[in-house]
C-alpha positions as CSV (number, residue, x, y, z in Angstrom):
1,X,13.1,24.1,2.0
2,X,16.0,25.3,4.1
3,X,19.7,24.6,3.5
4,X,22.7,25.7,5.5
5,X,25.0,28.3,3.9
6,X,28.5,28.8,5.3
7,X,30.0,32.2,4.5
8,X,33.7,32.7,5.1
9,X,35.9,35.7,4.5
10,X,39.0,34.9,2.4
11,X,41.8,37.3,3.0
12,X,43.8,36.1,0.0
13,X,41.1,37.1,-2.4
14,X,39.5,39.8,-0.3
15,X,36.1,38.3,-0.8
16,X,33.5,36.1,0.8
17,X,32.9,32.5,-0.2
18,X,29.5,30.8,0.3
19,X,29.1,27.0,0.5
20,X,26.0,24.8,0.9
21,X,27.3,21.6,2.6
22,X,24.1,19.6,1.7
23,X,24.4,20.5,-2.0
24,X,27.8,19.2,-3.2
25,X,29.5,21.7,-5.6
26,X,26.9,24.4,-4.8
27,X,29.1,27.4,-4.0
28,X,29.4,31.1,-4.8
29,X,31.2,34.2,-3.7
30,X,30.9,38.0,-3.4
31,X,32.7,41.1,-2.5
32,X,30.5,41.5,0.6
33,X,28.8,39.0,2.9
34,X,25.4,40.2,1.6
35,X,26.5,39.8,-2.1
36,X,27.8,36.3,-1.4
37,X,24.4,35.4,0.2
38,X,22.4,36.8,-2.8
39,X,24.7,35.0,-5.2
40,X,24.5,31.7,-3.4
41,X,20.7,31.9,-3.3
42,X,20.8,32.1,-7.1
43,X,23.3,29.2,-7.2
44,X,20.9,27.1,-5.0
45,X,18.0,27.8,-7.3
46,X,20.0,26.8,-10.4
47,X,21.3,23.7,-8.6
48,X,17.8,22.5,-7.8
49,X,16.3,23.4,-11.3
50,X,14.8,20.3,-12.9
51,X,16.9,18.5,-15.5
52,X,15.5,18.8,-19.0
53,X,17.4,15.9,-20.6
54,X,15.3,13.7,-22.9
55,X,14.6,10.3,-21.3
56,X,14.3,7.0,-23.1
57,X,10.8,5.6,-23.3
58,X,11.6,2.8,-20.9
59,X,13.0,5.1,-18.2
60,X,11.3,5.1,-14.8
61,X,10.9,8.5,-13.2
62,X,10.2,8.9,-9.5
63,X,9.6,12.0,-7.4
64,X,11.0,11.9,-3.9
65,X,9.9,14.1,-1.0
66,X,12.7,15.3,1.3
């Protein structure tokens, strides 16, 4: 799976922000561009981690390929 990552330098905080437009709320940052990229990779993995909430017996569960 490939997702876009937009990295931008923020002069006000003197750090780099990383945003994944296709994954709402999936963001990270770092002191360097490389650190921001590594941090956002971890954020993406956590974002996509399966939910472990208990489901009711009558719940329908589907898997969707994207």
